[in-house]
N, C-alpha and C positions, 0 to 999 in steps of 0.2 A: 187115627183116634176112636179107639174103640172101648175106651171104662164110661162105665155109666157119669161121674164128672170130668167127663172134656179129658181126660188125661190119655196120654200113648202108654199103652201096656204091653211089657211084654210077649210073646206066645209063650216064652217055655220061664220053669223057675229057674231063677239065676242064683249061683253062689255068692255069697256077699260076705268081708268081712268088717268088721268096725272096730278099730286099736286107736290108743293114745294113750297120754301120760296124764293126762288132767290140761293140758295146754295145747299140744299138736292133738289131730286126728289125722286116723287114715280112712279112706274108704275104697276098699276094692269092690269089682263086682266083674263077676265070670272073669275072677285072675287079673282085671288090669285095674291099676291105681288110678282113681279118677278122682285123689280128695283136690288138687288143683282147681279143678272147673266146677265145684260143687258151690251153693250158694247157702243152701239149707239142704237138713234133709229129714225127713220123719219115718221112723220104723213103728209101725203098728203091729201090734203082735195077738192073735186072738188062743186064749190060754185054754179053751174047748179043745180044742184040735194040732196049738203049735204053729200054727197058719202066718202066714208074715206077707206084711205088703210095703215095700220100703217108695215112699215118695220124695222127688229131688226135684230140686229148682237147680238147673245150671244158671253159670255166669258164663258172660264173653272173654272175661279176662283170669289171667291166677293172679287170687288172690292175695298171693305172697306177695306180690310184686306193686300192690297198691300204695302210692306215695300219695296220702291225703289229708283233708282233716274233716273227722265225722263228730257229729252230738250222740254220744254214747247213751242208752239208756239200760237200766237194769232194773229187772222187777222187783217188787218188795220184798219177795222171800230171799233173793240174791242179795242186796241190800243190807237186812236183816243177819244173814250166815255170816256177808263178808265185818260189818259191823260187830260181832259175837266174834272175830277172829283178831281184831285191832285197828280196822281200816277205820279212817274217818272220814263223810263225805265232804268235798270242796265247801266253803261256807258259801250261802246263800243257799245251797242246791235240796229240792227236795227228795227224801227217799221214804 
């Protein structure tokens, strides 16, 4: 761990590719598809020089194979967008 924020940092700049269709997304780092292992990503791009930092949180299971129940949280901006597209929140749900 040599990052100032306690994160492990790659020694070299690695090629990344993020693609998707609005529902499913694909993340490749160094030519390897790691989509099934990532639970969260944050891409920070410096507009002054185009440099980028990709922060990843990894999970121990392939999330496409999880069968469980979960509380779904939608931020206010997303909820408003969904409502504008015709979505009706469940009765009694705060949005």
